mmCIF file of the N, C-alpha and C atoms, coordinates in Angstrom:
data_MODEL
# 
_entry.id   MODEL 
# 
loop_
_atom_site.group_PDB 
_atom_site.id 
_atom_site.type_symbol 
_atom_site.label_atom_id 
_atom_site.label_alt_id 
_atom_site.label_comp_id 
_atom_site.label_asym_id 
_atom_site.label_entity_id 
_atom_site.label_seq_id 
_atom_site.pdbx_PDB_ins_code 
_atom_site.Cartn_x 
_atom_site.Cartn_y 
_atom_site.Cartn_z 
_atom_site.occupancy 
_atom_site.B_iso_or_equiv 
_atom_site.pdbx_formal_charge 
_atom_site.auth_seq_id 
_atom_site.auth_comp_id 
_atom_site.auth_asym_id 
_atom_site.auth_atom_id 
_atom_site.pdbx_PDB_model_num 
ATOM 1   N N  . MET A 1 1  ? -25.178 3.738  25.626 1.00 0.00 ? 1  MET A N  1 
ATOM 2   C CA . MET A 1 1  ? -25.019 4.522  24.419 1.00 0.00 ? 1  MET A CA 1 
ATOM 3   C C  . MET A 1 1  ? -23.549 4.706  24.078 1.00 0.00 ? 1  MET A C  1 
ATOM 4   N N  . CYS A 1 2  ? -22.815 5.446  24.885 1.00 0.00 ? 2  CYS A N  1 
ATOM 5   C CA . CYS A 1 2  ? -21.391 5.698  24.629 1.00 0.00 ? 2  CYS A CA 1 
ATOM 6   C C  . CYS A 1 2  ? -20.580 4.937  25.663 1.00 0.00 ? 2  CYS A C  1 
ATOM 7   N N  . ARG A 1 3  ? -20.321 3.709  25.415 1.00 0.00 ? 3  ARG A N  1 
ATOM 8   C CA . ARG A 1 3  ? -19.654 2.877  26.408 1.00 0.00 ? 3  ARG A CA 1 
ATOM 9   C C  . ARG A 1 3  ? -18.243 3.326  26.729 1.00 0.00 ? 3  ARG A C  1 
ATOM 10  N N  . SER A 1 4  ? -17.616 4.084  25.837 1.00 0.00 ? 4  SER A N  1 
ATOM 11  C CA . SER A 1 4  ? -16.244 4.520  26.099 1.00 0.00 ? 4  SER A CA 1 
ATOM 12  C C  . SER A 1 4  ? -16.181 5.776  26.970 1.00 0.00 ? 4  SER A C  1 
ATOM 13  N N  . ILE A 1 5  ? -17.315 6.388  27.257 1.00 0.00 ? 5  ILE A N  1 
ATOM 14  C CA . ILE A 1 5  ? -17.328 7.542  28.144 1.00 0.00 ? 5  ILE A CA 1 
ATOM 15  C C  . ILE A 1 5  ? -17.331 7.025  29.576 1.00 0.00 ? 5  ILE A C  1 
ATOM 16  N N  . LYS A 1 6  ? -16.354 7.461  30.352 1.00 0.00 ? 6  LYS A N  1 
ATOM 17  C CA . LYS A 1 6  ? -16.276 6.985  31.731 1.00 0.00 ? 6  LYS A CA 1 
ATOM 18  C C  . LYS A 1 6  ? -16.992 7.936  32.677 1.00 0.00 ? 6  LYS A C  1 
ATOM 19  N N  . THR A 1 7  ? -17.396 7.400  33.826 1.00 0.00 ? 7  THR A N  1 
ATOM 20  C CA . THR A 1 7  ? -18.010 8.219  34.862 1.00 0.00 ? 7  THR A CA 1 
ATOM 21  C C  . THR A 1 7  ? -16.968 9.194  35.393 1.00 0.00 ? 7  THR A C  1 
ATOM 22  N N  . LEU A 1 8  ? -17.353 10.448 35.544 1.00 0.00 ? 8  LEU A N  1 
ATOM 23  C CA . LEU A 1 8  ? -16.395 11.487 35.917 1.00 0.00 ? 8  LEU A CA 1 
ATOM 24  C C  . LEU A 1 8  ? -16.532 11.970 37.354 1.00 0.00 ? 8  LEU A C  1 
ATOM 25  N N  . ARG A 1 9  ? -17.256 11.268 38.185 1.00 0.00 ? 9  ARG A N  1 
ATOM 26  C CA . ARG A 1 9  ? -17.400 11.712 39.567 1.00 0.00 ? 9  ARG A CA 1 
ATOM 27  C C  . ARG A 1 9  ? -16.894 10.636 40.514 1.00 0.00 ? 9  ARG A C  1 
ATOM 28  N N  . PRO A 1 10 ? -16.423 11.087 41.671 1.00 0.00 ? 10 PRO A N  1 
ATOM 29  C CA . PRO A 1 10 ? -16.038 10.109 42.695 1.00 0.00 ? 10 PRO A CA 1 
ATOM 30  C C  . PRO A 1 10 ? -17.277 9.307  43.100 1.00 0.00 ? 10 PRO A C  1 
ATOM 31  N N  . PRO A 1 11 ? -17.174 8.077  43.460 1.00 0.00 ? 11 PRO A N  1 
ATOM 32  C CA . PRO A 1 11 ? -15.934 7.329  43.659 1.00 0.00 ? 11 PRO A CA 1 
ATOM 33  C C  . PRO A 1 11 ? -15.407 6.646  42.402 1.00 0.00 ? 11 PRO A C  1 
ATOM 34  N N  . ALA A 1 12 ? -16.040 6.851  41.240 1.00 0.00 ? 12 ALA A N  1 
ATOM 35  C CA . ALA A 1 12 ? -15.559 6.213  40.008 1.00 0.00 ? 12 ALA A CA 1 
ATOM 36  C C  . ALA A 1 12 ? -14.132 6.645  39.678 1.00 0.00 ? 12 ALA A C  1 
ATOM 37  N N  . ILE A 1 13 ? -13.825 7.898  39.934 1.00 0.00 ? 13 ILE A N  1 
ATOM 38  C CA . ILE A 1 13 ? -12.442 8.374  39.827 1.00 0.00 ? 13 ILE A CA 1 
ATOM 39  C C  . ILE A 1 13 ? -12.084 8.957  41.189 1.00 0.00 ? 13 ILE A C  1 
ATOM 40  N N  . PRO A 1 14 ? -10.839 8.821  41.599 1.00 0.00 ? 14 PRO A N  1 
ATOM 41  C CA . PRO A 1 14 ? -10.479 9.213  42.965 1.00 0.00 ? 14 PRO A CA 1 
ATOM 42  C C  . PRO A 1 14 ? -10.527 10.716 43.242 1.00 0.00 ? 14 PRO A C  1 
ATOM 43  N N  . GLU A 1 15 ? -10.295 11.542 42.238 1.00 0.00 ? 15 GLU A N  1 
ATOM 44  C CA . GLU A 1 15 ? -10.311 12.986 42.458 1.00 0.00 ? 15 GLU A CA 1 
ATOM 45  C C  . GLU A 1 15 ? -11.220 13.646 41.440 1.00 0.00 ? 15 GLU A C  1 
ATOM 46  N N  . GLU A 1 16 ? -11.348 14.945 41.533 1.00 0.00 ? 16 GLU A N  1 
ATOM 47  C CA . GLU A 1 16 ? -12.201 15.707 40.631 1.00 0.00 ? 16 GLU A CA 1 
ATOM 48  C C  . GLU A 1 16 ? -11.759 15.524 39.178 1.00 0.00 ? 16 GLU A C  1 
ATOM 49  N N  . ALA A 1 17 ? -12.730 15.445 38.279 1.00 0.00 ? 17 ALA A N  1 
ATOM 50  C CA . ALA A 1 17 ? -12.432 15.283 36.854 1.00 0.00 ? 17 ALA A CA 1 
ATOM 51  C C  . ALA A 1 17 ? -11.698 16.515 36.327 1.00 0.00 ? 17 ALA A C  1 
ATOM 52  N N  . THR A 1 18 ? -10.763 16.278 35.428 1.00 0.00 ? 18 THR A N  1 
ATOM 53  C CA . THR A 1 18 ? -10.011 17.380 34.831 1.00 0.00 ? 18 THR A CA 1 
ATOM 54  C C  . THR A 1 18 ? -10.771 17.946 33.631 1.00 0.00 ? 18 THR A C  1 
ATOM 55  N N  . GLU A 1 19 ? -10.376 19.130 33.215 1.00 0.00 ? 19 GLU A N  1 
ATOM 56  C CA . GLU A 1 19 ? -10.948 19.739 32.013 1.00 0.00 ? 19 GLU A CA 1 
ATOM 57  C C  . GLU A 1 19 ? -10.728 18.821 30.817 1.00 0.00 ? 19 GLU A C  1 
ATOM 58  N N  . GLU A 1 20 ? -9.570  18.209 30.741 1.00 0.00 ? 20 GLU A N  1 
ATOM 59  C CA . GLU A 1 20 ? -9.246  17.298 29.636 1.00 0.00 ? 20 GLU A CA 1 
ATOM 60  C C  . GLU A 1 20 ? -10.197 16.095 29.618 1.00 0.00 ? 20 GLU A C  1 
ATOM 61  N N  . GLU A 1 21 ? -10.480 15.540 30.785 1.00 0.00 ? 21 GLU A N  1 
ATOM 62  C CA . GLU A 1 21 ? -11.394 14.394 30.858 1.00 0.00 ? 21 GLU A CA 1 
ATOM 63  C C  . GLU A 1 21 ? -12.811 14.793 30.456 1.00 0.00 ? 21 GLU A C  1 
ATOM 64  N N  . MET A 1 22 ? -13.237 15.976 30.870 1.00 0.00 ? 22 MET A N  1 
ATOM 65  C CA . MET A 1 22 ? -14.575 16.438 30.505 1.00 0.00 ? 22 MET A CA 1 
ATOM 66  C C  . MET A 1 22 ? -14.676 16.709 29.013 1.00 0.00 ? 22 MET A C  1 
ATOM 67  N N  . ARG A 1 23 ? -13.640 17.288 28.433 1.00 0.00 ? 23 ARG A N  1 
ATOM 68  C CA . ARG A 1 23 ? -13.659 17.548 26.991 1.00 0.00 ? 23 ARG A CA 1 
ATOM 69  C C  . ARG A 1 23 ? -13.624 16.241 26.204 1.00 0.00 ? 23 ARG A C  1 
ATOM 70  N N  . ALA A 1 24 ? -12.846 15.274 26.674 1.00 0.00 ? 24 ALA A N  1 
ATOM 71  C CA . ALA A 1 24 ? -12.777 13.970 25.994 1.00 0.00 ? 24 ALA A CA 1 
ATOM 72  C C  . ALA A 1 24 ? -14.146 13.288 26.007 1.00 0.00 ? 24 ALA A C  1 
ATOM 73  N N  . ALA A 1 25 ? -14.851 13.376 27.121 1.00 0.00 ? 25 ALA A N  1 
ATOM 74  C CA . ALA A 1 25 ? -16.190 12.791 27.205 1.00 0.00 ? 25 ALA A CA 1 
ATOM 75  C C  . ALA A 1 25 ? -17.142 13.512 26.241 1.00 0.00 ? 25 ALA A C  1 
ATOM 76  N N  . ALA A 1 26 ? -17.041 14.841 26.179 1.00 0.00 ? 26 ALA A N  1 
ATOM 77  C CA . ALA A 1 26 ? -17.880 15.618 25.267 1.00 0.00 ? 26 ALA A CA 1 
ATOM 78  C C  . ALA A 1 26 ? -17.589 15.245 23.820 1.00 0.00 ? 26 ALA A C  1 
ATOM 79  N N  . LEU A 1 27 ? -16.327 15.084 23.485 1.00 0.00 ? 27 LEU A N  1 
ATOM 80  C CA . LEU A 1 27 ? -15.938 14.701 22.126 1.00 0.00 ? 27 LEU A CA 1 
ATOM 81  C C  . LEU A 1 27 ? -16.513 13.334 21.768 1.00 0.00 ? 27 LEU A C  1 
ATOM 82  N N  . GLN A 1 28 ? -16.420 12.370 22.675 1.00 0.00 ? 28 GLN A N  1 
ATOM 83  C CA . GLN A 1 28 ? -16.967 11.041 22.424 1.00 0.00 ? 28 GLN A CA 1 
ATOM 84  C C  . GLN A 1 28 ? -18.474 11.119 22.193 1.00 0.00 ? 28 GLN A C  1 
ATOM 85  N N  . TYR A 1 29 ? -19.148 11.920 22.985 1.00 0.00 ? 29 TYR A N  1 
ATOM 86  C CA . TYR A 1 29 ? -20.596 12.075 22.834 1.00 0.00 ? 29 TYR A CA 1 
ATOM 87  C C  . TYR A 1 29 ? -20.934 12.653 21.457 1.00 0.00 ? 29 TYR A C  1 
ATOM 88  N N  . VAL A 1 30 ? -20.263 13.728 21.064 1.00 0.00 ? 30 VAL A N  1 
ATOM 89  C CA . VAL A 1 30 ? -20.541 14.364 19.772 1.00 0.00 ? 30 VAL A CA 1 
ATOM 90  C C  . VAL A 1 30 ? -20.227 13.406 18.629 1.00 0.00 ? 30 VAL A C  1 
ATOM 91  N N  . ARG A 1 31 ? -19.148 12.661 18.740 1.00 0.00 ? 31 ARG A N  1 
ATOM 92  C CA . ARG A 1 31 ? -18.829 11.667 17.711 1.00 0.00 ? 31 ARG A CA 1 
ATOM 93  C C  . ARG A 1 31 ? -19.943 10.634 17.590 1.00 0.00 ? 31 ARG A C  1 
ATOM 94  N N  . LYS A 1 32 ? -20.445 10.177 18.730 1.00 0.00 ? 32 LYS A N  1 
ATOM 95  C CA . LYS A 1 32 ? -21.474 9.143  18.729 1.00 0.00 ? 32 LYS A CA 1 
ATOM 96  C C  . LYS A 1 32 ? -22.768 9.645  18.104 1.00 0.00 ? 32 LYS A C  1 
ATOM 97  N N  . VAL A 1 33 ? -23.253 10.793 18.567 1.00 0.00 ? 33 VAL A N  1 
ATOM 98  C CA . VAL A 1 33 ? -24.547 11.256 18.072 1.00 0.00 ? 33 VAL A CA 1 
ATOM 99  C C  . VAL A 1 33 ? -24.483 11.784 16.643 1.00 0.00 ? 33 VAL A C  1 
ATOM 100 N N  . SER A 1 34 ? -23.320 12.307 16.221 1.00 0.00 ? 34 SER A N  1 
ATOM 101 C CA . SER A 1 34 ? -23.203 12.811 14.851 1.00 0.00 ? 34 SER A CA 1 
ATOM 102 C C  . SER A 1 34 ? -22.898 11.698 13.858 1.00 0.00 ? 34 SER A C  1 
ATOM 103 N N  . GLY A 1 35 ? -22.291 10.623 14.357 1.00 0.00 ? 35 GLY A N  1 
ATOM 104 C CA . GLY A 1 35 ? -21.900 9.548  13.463 1.00 0.00 ? 35 GLY A CA 1 
ATOM 105 C C  . GLY A 1 35 ? -20.584 9.809  12.747 1.00 0.00 ? 35 GLY A C  1 
ATOM 106 N N  . PHE A 1 36 ? -19.887 10.871 13.127 1.00 0.00 ? 36 PHE A N  1 
ATOM 107 C CA . PHE A 1 36 ? -18.604 11.220 12.509 1.00 0.00 ? 36 PHE A CA 1 
ATOM 108 C C  . PHE A 1 36 ? -17.485 11.141 13.536 1.00 0.00 ? 36 PHE A C  1 
ATOM 109 N N  . ARG A 1 37 ? -16.424 10.409 13.199 1.00 0.00 ? 37 ARG A N  1 
ATOM 110 C CA . ARG A 1 37 ? -15.246 10.418 14.066 1.00 0.00 ? 37 ARG A CA 1 
ATOM 111 C C  . ARG A 1 37 ? -14.525 11.745 13.906 1.00 0.00 ? 37 ARG A C  1 
ATOM 112 N N  . ALA A 1 38 ? -14.428 12.171 12.662 1.00 0.00 ? 38 ALA A N  1 
ATOM 113 C CA . ALA A 1 38 ? -13.839 13.471 12.337 1.00 0.00 ? 38 ALA A CA 1 
ATOM 114 C C  . ALA A 1 38 ? -14.733 14.100 11.272 1.00 0.00 ? 38 ALA A C  1 
ATOM 115 N N  . PRO A 1 39 ? -15.242 15.295 11.510 1.00 0.00 ? 39 PRO A N  1 
ATOM 116 C CA . PRO A 1 39 ? -16.160 15.910 10.553 1.00 0.00 ? 39 PRO A CA 1 
ATOM 117 C C  . PRO A 1 39 ? -15.431 16.432 9.317  1.00 0.00 ? 39 PRO A C  1 
ATOM 118 N N  . ALA A 1 40 ? -16.188 16.565 8.243  1.00 0.00 ? 40 ALA A N  1 
ATOM 119 C CA . ALA A 1 40 ? -15.667 17.210 7.039  1.00 0.00 ? 40 ALA A CA 1 
ATOM 120 C C  . ALA A 1 40 ? -15.415 18.680 7.356  1.00 0.00 ? 40 ALA A C  1 
ATOM 121 N N  . ALA A 1 41 ? -14.593 19.305 6.553  1.00 0.00 ? 41 ALA A N  1 
ATOM 122 C CA . ALA A 1 41 ? -14.221 20.701 6.790  1.00 0.00 ? 41 ALA A CA 1 
ATOM 123 C C  . ALA A 1 41 ? -15.446 21.600 6.926  1.00 0.00 ? 41 ALA A C  1 
ATOM 124 N N  . HIS A 1 42 ? -16.479 21.366 6.126  1.00 0.00 ? 42 HIS A N  1 
ATOM 125 C CA . HIS A 1 42 ? -17.658 22.230 6.177  1.00 0.00 ? 42 HIS A CA 1 
ATOM 126 C C  . HIS A 1 42 ? -18.494 22.010 7.440  1.00 0.00 ? 42 HIS A C  1 
ATOM 127 N N  . ASN A 1 43 ? -18.222 20.953 8.206  1.00 0.00 ? 43 ASN A N  1 
ATOM 128 C CA . ASN A 1 43 ? -18.922 20.698 9.468  1.00 0.00 ? 43 ASN A CA 1 
ATOM 129 C C  . ASN A 1 43 ? -18.048 20.921 10.702 1.00 0.00 ? 43 ASN A C  1 
ATOM 130 N N  . GLN A 1 44 ? -16.788 21.253 10.498 1.00 0.00 ? 44 GLN A N  1 
ATOM 131 C CA . GLN A 1 44 ? -15.843 21.357 11.610 1.00 0.00 ? 44 GLN A CA 1 
ATOM 132 C C  . GLN A 1 44 ? -16.270 22.380 12.660 1.00 0.00 ? 44 GLN A C  1 
ATOM 133 N N  . GLU A 1 45 ? -16.708 23.542 12.226 1.00 0.00 ? 45 GLU A N  1 
ATOM 134 C CA . GLU A 1 45 ? -17.067 24.604 13.171 1.00 0.00 ? 45 GLU A CA 1 
ATOM 135 C C  . GLU A 1 45 ? -18.229 24.181 14.075 1.00 0.00 ? 45 GLU A C  1 
ATOM 136 N N  . VAL A 1 46 ? -19.272 23.637 13.500 1.00 0.00 ? 46 VAL A N  1 
ATOM 137 C CA . VAL A 1 46 ? -20.436 23.242 14.297 1.00 0.00 ? 46 VAL A CA 1 
ATOM 138 C C  . VAL A 1 46 ? -20.087 22.049 15.194 1.00 0.00 ? 46 VAL A C  1 
ATOM 139 N N  . PHE A 1 47 ? -19.240 21.149 14.714 1.00 0.00 ? 47 PHE A N  1 
ATOM 140 C CA . PHE A 1 47 ? -18.786 20.004 15.502 1.00 0.00 ? 47 PHE A CA 1 
ATOM 141 C C  . PHE A 1 47 ? -17.995 20.489 16.714 1.00 0.00 ? 47 PHE A C  1 
ATOM 142 N N  . ASP A 1 48 ? -17.028 21.370 16.493 1.00 0.00 ? 48 ASP A N  1 
ATOM 143 C CA . ASP A 1 48 ? -16.207 21.905 17.583 1.00 0.00 ? 48 ASP A CA 1 
ATOM 144 C C  . ASP A 1 48 ? -17.044 22.698 18.584 1.00 0.00 ? 48 ASP A C  1 
ATOM 145 N N  . ARG A 1 49 ? -18.002 23.467 18.081 1.00 0.00 ? 49 ARG A N  1 
ATOM 146 C CA . ARG A 1 49 ? -18.866 24.241 18.961 1.00 0.00 ? 49 ARG A CA 1 
ATOM 147 C C  . ARG A 1 49 ? -19.697 23.311 19.846 1.00 0.00 ? 49 ARG A C  1 
ATOM 148 N N  . ALA A 1 50 ? -20.201 22.236 19.282 1.00 0.00 ? 50 ALA A N  1 
ATOM 149 C CA . ALA A 1 50 ? -20.976 21.267 20.065 1.00 0.00 ? 50 ALA A CA 1 
ATOM 150 C C  . ALA A 1 50 ? -20.111 20.647 21.156 1.00 0.00 ? 50 ALA A C  1 
ATOM 151 N N  . VAL A 1 51 ? -18.878 20.297 20.839 1.00 0.00 ? 51 VAL A N  1 
ATOM 152 C CA . VAL A 1 51 ? -17.976 19.721 21.842 1.00 0.00 ? 51 VAL A CA 1 
ATOM 153 C C  . VAL A 1 51 ? -17.769 20.713 22.980 1.00 0.00 ? 51 VAL A C  1 
ATOM 154 N N  . GLU A 1 52 ? -17.514 21.963 22.664 1.00 0.00 ? 52 GLU A N  1 
ATOM 155 C CA . GLU A 1 52 ? -17.280 22.968 23.706 1.00 0.00 ? 52 GLU A CA 1 
ATOM 156 C C  . GLU A 1 52 ? -18.527 23.212 24.557 1.00 0.00 ? 52 GLU A C  1 
ATOM 157 N N  . GLU A 1 53 ? -19.698 23.264 23.918 1.00 0.00 ? 53 GLU A N  1 
ATOM 158 C CA . GLU A 1 53 ? -20.932 23.482 24.672 1.00 0.00 ? 53 GLU A CA 1 
ATOM 159 C C  . GLU A 1 53 ? -21.228 22.306 25.603 1.00 0.00 ? 53 GLU A C  1 
ATOM 160 N N  . ILE A 1 54 ? -20.995 21.098 25.135 1.00 0.00 ? 54 ILE A N  1 
ATOM 161 C CA . ILE A 1 54 ? -21.238 19.920 25.969 1.00 0.00 ? 54 ILE A CA 1 
ATOM 162 C C  . ILE A 1 54 ? -20.199 19.836 27.085 1.00 0.00 ? 54 ILE A C  1 
ATOM 163 N N  . ALA A 1 55 ? -18.966 20.183 26.796 1.00 0.00 ? 55 ALA A N  1 
ATOM 164 C CA . ALA A 1 55 ? -17.931 20.205 27.843 1.00 0.00 ? 55 ALA A CA 1 
ATOM 165 C C  . ALA A 1 55 ? -18.301 21.223 28.922 1.00 0.00 ? 55 ALA A C  1 
ATOM 166 N N  . GLU A 1 56 ? -18.806 22.374 28.529 1.00 0.00 ? 56 GLU A N  1 
ATOM 167 C CA . GLU A 1 56 ? -19.222 23.395 29.498 1.00 0.00 ? 56 GLU A CA 1 
ATOM 168 C C  . GLU A 1 56 ? -20.405 22.908 30.323 1.00 0.00 ? 56 GLU A C  1 
ATOM 169 N N  . ALA A 1 57 ? -21.377 22.279 29.690 1.00 0.00 ? 57 ALA A N  1 
ATOM 170 C CA . ALA A 1 57 ? -22.515 21.717 30.419 1.00 0.00 ? 57 ALA A CA 1 
ATOM 171 C C  . ALA A 1 57 ? -22.039 20.650 31.402 1.00 0.00 ? 57 ALA A C  1 
ATOM 172 N N  . THR A 1 58 ? -21.045 19.879 31.007 1.00 0.00 ? 58 THR A N  1 
ATOM 173 C CA . THR A 1 58 ? -20.485 18.856 31.887 1.00 0.00 ? 58 THR A CA 1 
ATOM 174 C C  . THR A 1 58 ? -19.807 19.506 33.086 1.00 0.00 ? 58 THR A C  1 
ATOM 175 N N  . ARG A 1 59 ? -19.072 20.597 32.866 1.00 0.00 ? 59 ARG A N  1 
ATOM 176 C CA . ARG A 1 59 ? -18.438 21.325 33.976 1.00 0.00 ? 59 ARG A CA 1 
ATOM 177 C C  . ARG A 1 59 ? -19.487 21.798 34.980 1.00 0.00 ? 59 ARG A C  1 
ATOM 178 N N  . ARG A 1 60 ? -20.562 22.388 34.456 1.00 0.00 ? 60 ARG A N  1 
ATOM 179 C CA . ARG A 1 60 ? -21.628 22.877 35.335 1.00 0.00 ? 60 ARG A CA 1 
ATOM 180 C C  . ARG A 1 60 ? -22.275 21.728 36.104 1.00 0.00 ? 60 ARG A C  1 
ATOM 181 N N  . LEU A 1 61 ? -22.498 20.623 35.430 1.00 0.00 ? 61 LEU A N  1 
ATOM 182 C CA . LEU A 1 61 ? -23.070 19.456 36.095 1.00 0.00 ? 61 LEU A CA 1 
ATOM 183 C C  . LEU A 1 61 ? -22.162 18.971 37.212 1.00 0.00 ? 61 LEU A C  1 
ATOM 184 N N  . MET A 1 62 ? -20.888 18.799 36.915 1.00 0.00 ? 62 MET A N  1 
ATOM 185 C CA . MET A 1 62 ? -19.946 18.292 37.908 1.00 0.00 ? 62 MET A CA 1 
ATOM 186 C C  . MET A 1 62 ? -19.816 19.257 39.087 1.00 0.00 ? 62 MET A C  1 
ATOM 187 N N  . ASP A 1 63 ? -19.825 20.564 38.804 1.00 0.00 ? 63 ASP A N  1 
ATOM 188 C CA . ASP A 1 63 ? -19.742 21.569 39.870 1.00 0.00 ? 63 ASP A CA 1 
ATOM 189 C C  . ASP A 1 63 ? -20.982 21.553 40.761 1.00 0.00 ? 63 ASP A C  1 
ATOM 190 N N  . GLY A 1 64 ? -22.125 21.199 40.197 1.00 0.00 ? 64 GLY A N  1 
ATOM 191 C CA . GLY A 1 64 ? -23.361 21.235 40.948 1.00 0.00 ? 64 GLY A CA 1 
ATOM 192 C C  . GLY A 1 64 ? -23.734 19.949 41.663 1.00 0.00 ? 64 GLY A C  1 
ATOM 193 N N  . LEU A 1 65 ? -23.092 18.841 41.304 1.00 0.00 ? 65 LEU A N  1 
ATOM 194 C CA . LEU A 1 65 ? -23.429 17.565 41.932 1.00 0.00 ? 65 LEU A CA 1 
ATOM 195 C C  . LEU A 1 65 ? -22.972 17.510 43.383 1.00 0.00 ? 65 LEU A C  1 
ATOM 196 N N  . GLU A 1 66 ? -23.804 16.945 44.209 1.00 0.00 ? 66 GLU A N  1 
ATOM 197 C CA . GLU A 1 66 ? -23.426 16.663 45.588 1.00 0.00 ? 66 GLU A CA 1 
ATOM 198 C C  . GLU A 1 66 ? -23.472 15.147 45.746 1.00 0.00 ? 66 GLU A C  1 
ATOM 199 N N  . VAL A 1 67 ? -22.315 14.579 45.995 1.00 0.00 ? 67 VAL A N  1 
ATOM 200 C CA . VAL A 1 67 ? -22.222 13.135 46.159 1.00 0.00 ? 67 VAL A CA 1 
ATOM 201 C C  . VAL A 1 67 ? -22.237 12.845 47.641 1.00 0.00 ? 67 VAL A C  1 
ATOM 202 N N  . ARG A 1 68 ? -23.326 12.295 48.111 1.00 0.00 ? 68 ARG A N  1 
ATOM 203 C CA . ARG A 1 68 ? -23.451 12.022 49.543 1.00 0.00 ? 68 ARG A CA 1 
ATOM 204 C C  . ARG A 1 68 ? -22.482 10.926 49.963 1.00 0.00 ? 68 ARG A C  1 
ATOM 205 N N  . GLY A 1 69 ? -21.889 11.142 51.120 1.00 0.00 ? 69 GLY A N  1 
ATOM 206 C CA . GLY A 1 69 ? -20.942 10.174 51.649 1.00 0.00 ? 69 GLY A CA 1 
ATOM 207 C C  . GLY A 1 69 ? -19.537 10.343 51.105 1.00 0.00 ? 69 GLY A C  1 
ATOM 208 N N  . ALA A 1 70 ? -19.360 11.251 50.137 1.00 0.00 ? 70 ALA A N  1 
ATOM 209 C CA . ALA A 1 70 ? -18.020 11.494 49.604 1.00 0.00 ? 70 ALA A CA 1 
ATOM 210 C C  . ALA A 1 70 ? -17.315 12.518 50.478 1.00 0.00 ? 70 ALA A C  1 
ATOM 211 N N  . ALA A 1 71 ? -16.010 12.405 50.536 1.00 0.00 ? 71 ALA A N  1 
ATOM 212 C CA . ALA A 1 71 ? -15.222 13.359 51.312 1.00 0.00 ? 71 ALA A CA 1 
ATOM 213 C C  . ALA A 1 71 ? -15.352 14.740 50.665 1.00 0.00 ? 71 ALA A C  1 
ATOM 214 N N  . ARG A 1 72 ? -15.526 15.764 51.467 1.00 0.00 ? 72 ARG A N  1 
ATOM 215 C CA . ARG A 1 72 ? -15.613 17.128 50.943 1.00 0.00 ? 72 ARG A CA 1 
ATOM 216 C C  . ARG A 1 72 ? -14.214 17.727 50.841 1.00 0.00 ? 72 ARG A C  1 
ATOM 217 N N  . VAL A 1 73 ? -14.025 18.502 49.784 1.00 0.00 ? 73 VAL A N  1 
ATOM 218 C CA . VAL A 1 73 ? -12.730 19.127 49.547 1.00 0.00 ? 73 VAL A CA 1 
ATOM 219 C C  . VAL A 1 73 ? -12.750 20.537 50.054 1.00 0.00 ? 73 VAL A C  1 
# 
């Protein structure tokens, strides 16, 4: 679906994903599903809210994942 979104968990990346990486992935997702690279002014608020909600869901997902065989921090 979103080929430009990269995997955010080890071993795909060597260390924990940053907030910036999670937000960038959320932005790419919202752009893809909405069909807008940049929303019109009347859609900006809902677009930004979706990015933040998806970024937060991504944080929770990453915090909850247990990758077996990965080094524990």
